[in-house]
C-alpha positions in Angstrom: 0.1 -0.2 0.0 0.8 3.6 -1.2 2.5 5.5 0.8 0.0 9.2 0.9 0.4 12.5 2.9 -1.4 12.1 6.6 -4.5 14.0 6.8 -4.8 17.5 7.1 -6.6 18.8 10.7 -10.1 17.9 10.9 -11.2 21.6 10.9 -9.1 22.1 7.8 -10.0 18.9 6.5 -13.9 20.1 7.1 -13.8 23.1 5.3 -12.0 22.1 2.5 -14.7 19.9 1.2 -17.1 22.2 2.3 -15.8 24.7 -0.4 -15.2 22.1 -2.7 -18.9 21.0 -2.3 -20.5 24.8 -2.7 -18.1 24.7 -5.9 -20.0 22.5 -7.1 -23.7 22.9 -5.9 -23.5 26.8 -7.0 -23.6 26.3 -10.4 -25.6 23.0 -10.1 -28.2 25.4 -8.9 -27.9 28.0 -11.9 -28.4 25.0 -14.2 -31.7 24.0 -13.0 -33.1 27.6 -12.5 -32.5 27.7 -15.9 -33.5 23.6 -17.2 -36.1 21.6 -17.0 -36.3 17.7 -17.8 -36.4 16.6 -21.3 -37.6 13.0 -20.6 -41.8 12.9 -20.8 -41.2 10.1 -17.4 -39.4 12.6 -15.4 -41.8 11.6 -12.9 -40.7 8.3 -12.1 -37.0 9.3 -13.0 -38.1 11.8 -9.3 -39.0 8.5 -7.6 -36.6 6.5 -8.3 -33.9 9.0 -6.8 -36.1 9.7 -3.1 -35.6 6.3 -1.7 -31.8 6.7 -3.1 -31.9 10.1 -0.7 -33.3 8.3 2.3 -31.1 5.6 1.9 -28.1 8.0 1.7 -29.1 9.6 4.6 -30.0 6.7 7.2 -27.2 5.2 5.4 -24.8 7.7 6.7 -26.4 7.4 9.9 -26.5 3.8 10.4 -22.7 3.9 10.0 -22.3 6.5 13.0 -23.4 3.8 15.3 -20.2 2.3 14.8 -17.7 4.5 14.3 -19.3 7.9 16.2 -16.3 8.4 18.8 -14.0 5.9 17.9 -12.2 6.4 14.4 -8.9 7.5 16.1 -8.7 4.9 18.9 -10.2 1.8 17.6 -10.2 -0.6 14.3 -13.8 -0.3 13.8 -14.5 -3.3 11.2 -18.0 -4.6 12.0 -21.2 -3.5 11.1 -21.8 -1.7 8.1 -17.4 -1.8 7.8 -17.6 -5.5 7.8 -18.9 -5.2 4.5 -17.1 -2.7 2.7 -14.0 0.1 4.1 -15.5 3.3 3.2 -19.5 2.7 3.7 -20.1 7.0 5.1 -19.3 7.9 1.6 -20.5 4.6 -0.7 -23.9 6.1 1.5 -22.5 9.7 0.4 -22.2 8.2 -3.4 -26.0 7.4 -3.0 -27.7 10.2 -1.7 -26.0 12.4 -4.1 -27.3 10.0 -7.1 -31.1 9.9 -5.5 -30.6 14.2 -5.3 -29.6 14.1 -9.2 -32.0 11.6 -10.3 -34.7 13.5 -8.0 -34.4 16.7 -10.4 -36.0 14.6 -13.1 -33.1 14.6 -15.0 -30.1 12.0 -15.4 -27.8 14.5 -16.4 -28.1 15.8 -12.5 -27.8 12.7 -11.3 -24.6 11.7 -13.1 -22.6 14.9 -13.3 -22.8 14.4 -9.0 -21.8 10.9 -9.5 -18.9 12.2 -12.0 -17.9 15.2 -9.3 -17.4 12.5 -6.3 -15.8 9.8 -8.7 -13.2 12.7 -9.4 -12.6 13.9 -5.8 -12.8 11.5 -3.1 -11.0 9.2 -3.8 -7.8 11.5 -3.0 -10.0 11.9 0.5 -10.1 8.3 1.0 -6.1 7.9 0.2 -5.5 10.7 2.8 -7.8 8.2 5.3 -5.9 5.4 4.8 -2.4 7.1 5.0 -3.7 8.0 8.6 -5.5 4.5 9.4 -2.2 2.9 7.9 0.3 5.0 10.2 -2.5 4.6 13.6 -3.1 0.5 12.7 -0.5 -1.3 10.8 -1.1 -4.6 10.3 -4.3 -4.7 11.5 -5.0 -2.2 8.6 -3.0 -3.9 6.3 -5.2 -7.2 7.3 -8.5 -5.7 6.9 -7.6 -3.8 3.5 -7.2 -7.8 2.5 -10.5 -9.1 3.2 -12.7 -5.9 3.1 -13.5 -4.1 0.0 -13.0 -0.2 -0.8 -15.8 0.8 -2.7 -18.1 -2.7 -3.6 -20.2 -3.9 -0.5 -19.7 -7.6 -0.2 -22.8 -8.5 2.0 -21.1 -12.1 2.6 -19.0 -10.5 5.3 -21.6 -9.1 7.1 -20.6 -9.3 10.8 -21.7 -7.1 14.0 -22.0 -7.6 17.9 -24.5 -8.6 19.4 -24.8 -4.8 21.3 -22.7 -1.9 20.5 -22.2 1.5 22.6 -24.2 4.6 20.7 -23.5 8.1 21.1 -26.5 10.3 20.4 -24.8 13.2 19.5 -22.7 12.1 17.0 -25.4 9.9 15.3 -27.6 12.9 16.0 -25.0 15.5 14.2 -24.2 13.2 11.4 -28.3 13.0 10.6 -28.3 16.8 10.0 -25.4 16.9 7.8 -27.0 13.5 5.8 -30.4 16.0 6.1 -29.0 18.6 3.0 -30.1 15.3 1.2 -33.6 15.6 2.0 -33.6 19.6 2.2 -32.8 19.5 -1.8 -36.0 18.3 -2.2 -38.4 20.5 -1.6 -36.5 22.8 -3.7 -36.2 21.2 -6.6 -40.1 20.8 -6.2 -40.8 24.6 -5.8 -38.4 24.3 -9.3 -40.4 22.5 -11.1 -43.2 24.5 -10.1 -41.7 28.3 -11.1 -40.4 26.8 -14.6 -43.8 24.8 -15.3 -45.7 28.7 -14.4 -43.5 30.9 -16.5 -41.8 32.4 -13.5 -38.3 31.1 -13.8 -36.4 30.9 -17.6 -36.1 27.7 -19.7 -33.5 28.1 -21.7 -32.1 24.2 -21.6 -34.1 20.9 -21.7 -31.3 18.2 -20.8 -32.3 14.8 -20.5 
């Protein structure tokens, strides 16, 4: 496993991720303000997106029940972490795909997934460097057993009981809730387009 730069401080890391999120979200919102779906079955695409958003939000919350308050002190390899090494990011990917689909435009979903695929591997690489330095051979063994991105359901194992920190679980839910918050915004934009209050410069598949 190649050595890479260690993780930046938590605050710097969060600020950097938030900045990149806004750099993507602002132009995308501009596109949505001036575009409408070209698919005749846009409602079907939207309804496919809604459950994906819910899976993303509650999946991230579920992961925090296992890893919240522990990730720097112990190697978490149970529950969702027994299936895939980065379940929080996997659920974020699902949520992003769902949010894009909920616009009725597959292009929005594809662009969101592409942005994720280009940005997050470098984040994961830095996190892996930290975990390798922290847990050594135990982490190498974990990487050999558990895939990085594609869950392997046959690997599932979990203790009978886990200790949960409600504050961290609630914080994760609120952080992920923006996936839910965008749904009424997209519906409002659709209504404004249909009423003629917003221009339609593009029709996007």
